[in-house]
N, C-alpha and C positions, 0 to 999 in steps of 0.2 A: 502494500500499500504505501502511494505517496501522497505526503500531506502539505498543503502549500498555500501562501495568502497571496489574493489577487493586487496588484500592484494601483492600491488605492488613491489616487492622487485626488480626487474630487469627494469632497468629503460628502456621507450620506448618501452616496451616488444610488443603493437600493431602497431605499424608501424613498429617493424622488420618482425613478425606472418606475416603482411600483404607485404612485400616484400619478405620472405623470399624464396630461390629459385623461382623466377618468374617464370622461364619456366617451373615449378615442381607446381603452384599452382593449376593445374587438381586434385590434390590430395584430394582438399576439398571433393570430391564428396563421392569417397573411405571410407573416414574418418567417413562420416555422416552414410551412408547406413550402413557399419558394425558397428556403434554405433545400429542401430536402429536394425539389424540382432540379435546382443548381447542380445538386451531390449527383442525380441520378443522370442529368445533360451532362456532367463533366467524363463521367465512366461513357457513355455512349462515344463520345469524343475519344477516348484513349483508345475505346476497341477497335474504332476505325481506322485508326492509326496503328493497331496493333502491337498497343502498347500495353492490353491486357489480355491473360492468357484464362480467365473464367468465361463457362458460357454465362452470356448475361442473364438469359429466363424473364419470368415473366417481372418487370420493373415497376407495376401500379404500386404508388404512394399509398400508405395504408393508415388513417385516422382511426383511432380507437378510444372508444369511450368505456369508462369500468365507471358507475355510478358508485359502486358499494365500497370499490377501495378509493375514491375519489379521483382517479387520474385519468388524464386527457395523452394519447400517445400519439405520435406522428413516427411514423416507418417508414421509411426509406430503404431500396436494397440498389443506390448508387456506390458513388465512389469509398466512401467510411474513411477513418481517420486511426492513425496508427500513437501512439502516445506521446510523441513528439510531436505531432499535428494536431492532435489536442491541446497541448502547450500554447501551441501559436497559435493557431486559430480561436480560441474558445479563451484562453487565459491573457491574451495578449491582444490579437486584433481584434476580435469581437468586443471585446473591454472597451480597448480606444476610443472604437467606434460609436457604443453607448456612452461614452463616457466625453466625447465630443459631441453629442447629440447632445447632453446634461447641461454643460458648459452653455453653450451655445445658448440654451434657452431658459435657463434656470434663472427665475425672476422677471421672467418675460412673455408671461403666460397669455396674453394677447398677441404677439409672435406666436407665438408656438402653436397656437388655434389658427393661423392661418396656414400654419402648413397645406400643400397639396397633398401628400404622402409623406409617412414616416419610416421609408427604407433607411436603413444607416443605423436604426435602433437594433434589426434584428434579432440576435440569439435572447440578447436579454431583457427583449420586451415582455419573455416569459416569465418574467419576477412579477409583470404588473398583477398578475392572476395567482401567483404562485407560492408555494410556504417552503418549496423544496424543489429540485429541478435534476433527471438524472440525464449522463448521454450515457448508450452504451451502443458503442461502435466498434467496427470492424472493415478494415480496409480491405482490398482487392487484392487478389495473388502476386507479388513481387518477386518470384524466382523462388523465394522461400517460405515458410511459414510463416503467417501471418497471428499477430496475436488480439486477439479483443479486450477493450478496454473499457473502463467504467468511469465517469466525469459524475460529483455529486457537489452540489452547493444549495445551503437554507437558506442564500440570501442576503448572508452576512458574506466579510471578507475572504473568509476562509473555505478553501474546496478540497476534495480527496479524490485520488486515481488510483483505482486497482484495477488488476486484470481477471476478467472473469471469463466463463465459457459459453461462448456465444459460436453460432455453428453457422449462423448466416451474414452474408456480407451486406454493409449499410448500416445506417446508424438506426438508433431508437431516441427520443426526444421524449421522456416522462416528466408530465406535470404532476405534483400534487396539488389540487385546485384546493386557493384558502377560501375561508366561508365568504370574506366578504364578495368574493366570485365564482359562487357557488351555481351563480346562472352559467355559467360552463358548463357546467355536468347535466346539461338537459339536451338530448340529444336534438331538440328541435332547435334549438339556440346553436349548435353545433351545427345542424344543415345550414342553416339561413344564411350562417358565416361564410361556409363553404361554397353556397350557390352564389353569393356576393363577389366573394372576392376569387376564387378559385375554378369557376365557370367554363375558363376558356385556357386553363393551363397544358402546355404542351404532354405534360404526363398523366397518363391515368391518376385519379384520385378516386381511392373507395373511401367510405363511410358506411358500415351497416348495413342491411339487406334490404331490400324492399319487394313486394308483392305485385306481380304482374301477369297478365295473360298471355297465354301461351297455344297457339295452334296446335294440334296433336296432329301427327302427318298419318294422312290414309284414314283415316274417322273422319267419317258423317254421321250426321242424326237423322232423323228419320225421314226430315224434308229434302235432304241431301244437303244440308249445310257443312261448312265445316265445323269442327268441335275445339274448344278452348280448356285447357283447363288451368288453373291458379297456379302458379309454382313461385318461389322465394327463391330472389338471386342477389348477389352482392349490388349494392349500389353506390352505379358508378356517376358521378360529382359533372364533371366536365366532358366538356367538346372539346379534344385535345387539335382538332382543326378547323377552328371558326372560318367564316367564309371569309373574313378580311386577309385571312394568311393564302387562299387559291388567287391563284390569278385570275382575273376577269375571262377570260380566254374562256375557261373551264367552267363557267358559273353561268345559268340559264337565269331568264326573270323569274323562277318560280323558285331557283337556288334560294334568291335574294329577297321573298316575302318568308321564306320557311324561313332562315336567320331572324329575320325582323318579327317572326313571331317567338323564338327561340331568345331573344333581347328582352322582347315587351308582351310575356305569355298571357297577361290580360288586358290588352289593349284588341279593339276587336277592330277597328277601321285601320286598312290598310294603307301603306303609305302608295303616293304616289308615282315616285319617282326615286332612284339613287345614284350617289354620284362612289365611285370605289375610286381611293388613293390609294397610289403603289409609288413610293421614291424612295431610293436608297442615295440619291448624294444630291445638292451638298448636305445633306438630314437623309434619317433613316424616317421615313413615316408611312405607316398603311390605316387603312381603316375603309368603312362605310358609311356616309351621310347619307341619311333617308329625308325626304321632302315630305312630311304630315298635310294634313288639309290645315291648313295655318287659319282660316278665312278673317274673322274680326278678332281671335282670342291670342293673345299675347304673351301673359304672364303665367298662365297655367302649361304652358309649351315647353319652359324651361328645364335645364338639369336633365336633359331626356338624353345626352350625349355621355360616354360613357369612355373615361379616359385610362387607358394601359400603359402598364409599361413591361414591354417583353410578353404581354398576354395574362399577364399580373393586375386585378381590379385595382387603378386606385382611387379615384372620384368621378363623383357625374358632376359636380361644379367644374365647370370649366371655364369661367369667365378670367379673364387674363391670356390665356391660352390660346382663343379663337374670338374672332371681333363679336362684342354683344351681339349684334343681328345674326347671327350662325349659331346661337344656342337657343335661335329657335327649332335648329335642324332636331334630328335623333340620328343615335347610331352609336359608332363607338371609330376612337381615333387610339392607334397604337404607336408609339415612339419612347426609345431610350434615350431618346436627345433632349429631352424636354426634362430639366431638373426639378427633384420632387424634393426635396431636403431644403425650402428655402420658401420664404414669405409669398403672397400673393404679389405685395410689392415689388420684391427683386424681382418676380417674372417680367414687370413690363420693359426693364431695359435689357435682356437676355435676346443675343443674338438669334441665337436657334430660334428660341418663341416667335422672335417678331419675323422670321422666314417662315417657321412653320405656318404660323395667321395668314400672311398673307397666301401662301399657296394655295392654302385650304380656300381662302377666299376669292383667288383666280380659276380655281379649278369648278368652283360652285357658279363664278361669270361665265367659262368657259360653256359648261355644260347648258345654263339656261341660253347662251345667243345661240348655241347649235339646236337646238328644239327650234328655238325662234327661227332661226334660215331652215330648216331643214324640214320641221313639221309643224308650220305654222298654225294648221286646223286642230293638233294636238294641243299645244302651248294654249292657244287658245281657251280649250276646252277646262284646261287649269288654272287660268287665269284666276279667276275670283278668289281660289284657294291660296294660293300665293303671293297676292298682288301685296297684302301688307309686307310680306315679308321683304320683298324686294324695296317695296319704299323705305322701311326702316335702313336696309343697308343704305340706300340711297345717300338718306337724311346723316346716314352716322358715320360712314366712311368714303370719303373722295374718290379714291380709286374705283370702287365697286358702283359710285354714282357715272363716271365715266364710259364705262361698259356698259351700265344698265340703262341709261337714257337712249340706247339704241335700242332697245325691246322691250321697253316700257308701255304699257299701254294702258288710253283710256277707252271706257264703256260707254255708250250714250243707252239711248231711249228706246232705241229699236233693236240693242242686245250686237252689236255691232260694236268691234275693237280697231283701233287707230293709232299708231306712233304718235309723238306731238307735231311730226311733219307730215300725215299724213293726215290728222286731223286740219293743218289748217288750209292746206289745196278744199278738205271736204267742204269747210264751210267758208272759204274765202268769196263768194257769190253771194252772202248776203251781209258779207261787214264790206262796207266801202275802203280800197285803198287809202281817203284821205282821214280814217280814223288813226288817232295815234299809236293806239292800240290793240291789236284782235285778241277781243273779251271772248274768255271762254266760257258759257253761261253752265250752270248744275246746280244740279237738288243733291241733297245728302236724305230725303225722306218723300219719297216720291206721295205719298199719301197724304202728309200735311202740308206740301206745295204743290197739291194736285193743281190749283187751280190757275198759281202763276205759269207752272207747265204749261195747261192749254194754251196761255195769253202767249205764251213764248213761240208755240207748236203751231197757232192761229196765224202768227207773224212769219213764219218760214224760218224761225231758228234752232239749232240744233240743240239739246242740252246734254251734257254729260253726268253719270253718275257718282257720284265723290262721296261714298256714307262710310267711309271704314273710319275707326279713332281715331288717326296720325292723319289724316286728310288736308285737316288746316295747318299742320307742320309741312308738310309736303308741299301743299300750294304755294306758301309762302318761297320756300327755297325756291321752287320754279321760275318765280316771279325775279326772283335776287339775280335766278341763272338767264333767265331770257326776258330781257326788260321790253322787248314788242310784245309778250303777253299781259293779260291781266285774266285774274279769274272772280269769277260774281256769282253766288248764288240765287237763283232765279226770285227769291223774296227779298234781296239789297237794297231794288230801287224799282220803278217801273217800268218795264220794257224798255221804253223810247232812250228814257235814260240810261240805261244802260248798254245799251245798242246805238250811239247817239247818229243819230241823219239830220242830213241838212232840209229835210223838206218838214219842217217842224208844223203842228197842228197851229189854225187860227184860232183863237179864243172869243167864247162870245163873251165874258166880261174883260173891262178895259183893266189899266193896272190897278187904278185906283176901286175900284171895283173888287178887283182880286184882293186887293190890302184890306178892305173890309170886311169882305167874306172870310179873309182870316181871326179878324176881331171876332168877331160873331161864334165863331166855331171854339178860339181859345176860350170864350165867356163859359163856355158849358163843359168842356174836357179838362182835365187833369194836364195841367203844363209841366209839371214835373214830369209824367211820364210820357207823354207825347210830344213831340214838334212838328207843327204843322207845317205843311208844304203844300202849295197853291199849282197845279199843274193844268195845263191844259194838254188834256189826252183825247182819244175818239172819246165819239160819242157811246161807243157801243163798250167801253171798258167801265171796270165799274166806279161808283159814284166814289166811295172811299176803298182805299188798300191802304194798308199794313206794311212798313216793308222795315227791314232789320239793316241799318248800315253795315257793309260788309267792313269795314275798318274795325269798328267795336265789335263788332258781333265777333269776329274771327278771334279777336287778341282776348276776350273774356271767356270763351270757350278754352282757348288753350290756355290761360291761366286756370281754370278748373279742371283740366286732365293734370297738370301739373299740382296739383293738390288743393287748387284754390282759396292759397292763402294771400296772394300777391294782390296790390292794389284792384286789378282789372278784374280778378275775381271776384270781389266786394261789389262792386258796382253791379246798379238795377238794369233790367235789360233797356234798352236805350232804342226808341220804335219813334220811325215814322210815320204820321197820318197825312196820307198822299189824298188831296182830293181834287177830284177832277170838276176843272169849271167850266168843262163840257157837256156835261150829265146833266140832263133836263130837270132831274130831282134835285142837282145842287141850285140848280137856277132860281128853281122852285122854292127853296128855303133863302135864298138871297131876298127874294123878292118878296119872301112871308110877312106878313105886319104883324100878325099874333104873336106874339112871341112866345107864350106855353106852348102853340103847337110847332114852332119852328125850334126852340130846345128838345122837346121831343121826338122827333124826325135825327136833328145829330145824331142825338143820345143812342135811335136806332142804327144808323147809317153805322156809327162809331163800331157799337157792340157785333152788328153785322161784318162789319172786317174785322173784328177781333176775332169771332166764331171761324172764320175763315181760317185763321191760324192757329186754330186749337187754345186761344190765349182767354177764352170766357170763360169763367168758372165759378163754382159758389154762389152767393148771392147775388153775385151780380144778371150769372146766369139766368137765376131766378126772375130775375127783375125783368131779365129781356123776353122771357116767354110770356109772362105777365103783359107786358107792353106790349108785343105781338097779338096774344088774343083781344086785346082791347083794340088794337086796331084794325084787326078783320070786322069786330061786332061792327 
């Protein structure tokens, strides 16, 4: 027996490890299984070089739970260790790694919680959950007989190494689970962690057994159907060859869909399409990114990209690794070149992370542009589901904007799609060249703005559908990029003001009469709520129209989206009450000498205008109904 002391240079390292990131103590299992995989892969490499004389045999890794003994064992049949290697790799290298890790984050819990992955803590993470840890190991044949050894430590700085009888090559790490960590003696908890961290590791991981239905060859029931029986088999946790490790040329569309179901077994909606990433220079990156049906929902879609390092799951929170808008995608990214032992803030300045992020963005843009150019009809069919994703990318990433502006589509009320250049040609006949700006009319609610839409259509103007949650931001950006364009919601003003024409309507009322009319109406309405504007419109236009000034409304809505705490978000709705001086009813009101009747008619017309905008509610709606009944009588 050999006894010794680990060279403890960091005070109380084991208590710190034991309590380190208590909520993340589950990472011990990932670390230990990853070590077992490494040992197995090293053996396979040495065997391929002819340096191992052993028969490799079955190399699956076993995770063994013994609730009675309160132990959890991770057993591999990999390269194993000699006594000298145990001293080197466990007492020196592995401990130094853990020591460096603790030194770096001792007293900096906030930074520690931002770590992407805790690789580097390695073997000593086992002391997070254990009162005692044992290593039983035997290396492969190296020309002579090899001896098996046992390393044992109870979480103090002391350890023992003894020779033992062990026939199998490989390493067993036996954890004596502490009372505080008894959750890791539950089969379901271990199964959950293995599926989370290890489901795509390149070496088979076995844990317990499971019952499956197996076809009985050559046997049929009385109806001629195949017979099945229930059998108990070893439960294999992982798929050792996931789709992202296979060449794209070897995969069919159904293979990608099956892999998506494997990633998200509780998601029933299939993705629309995918991008297969496969780069080996100047960095290593593989993965598959899927486009889900995003539509109008941004937030709930995030945290669906899983980050792996050499097929070991690290995190599904990839902010800082990929551009924010790409976190709306689903799928897998696997790269050994993304540093895992740094805080998220440090990632932003890492050159490899920037290169990887830019590459992913480029591949996404390539895919979308290729679909637009070569499968326009299919692209349009998917547009409503991916539009918000592309808008988000264009707003947040200038490089993506430069690519996406070529294939961004506008949709009009007829269900037709146009690029910005195509749309300019589509509407040019309706807007004179003398206009300073080309105005794009749009609606964000077809039902609420139906009256305004109909007015625009009657005058042969086209109307776009812009009903997404970030359309205000997107429109603002486009207006800054394209100064010759402006956007106006159909209810922002009367149509003749939105699209200015040279041939203005003559007015039935003189300027002085219009001024008097405005004063009459202002005596009746709430001047804090309405800004009265007298216009000479067509006789067929409504007598009074409520409009919402584009700039003020847009700024207010954007403020509300951002949290509603800004000055604009606190402002009341700003409404224009447009009075049609050419309408016969307005003319009658102006000439009416009975002040009570005049007031009654004004209130009725104002309420009708409010009703058309769905702005008449509560007591005012009740009063409007009563007044309407009295007018009919």
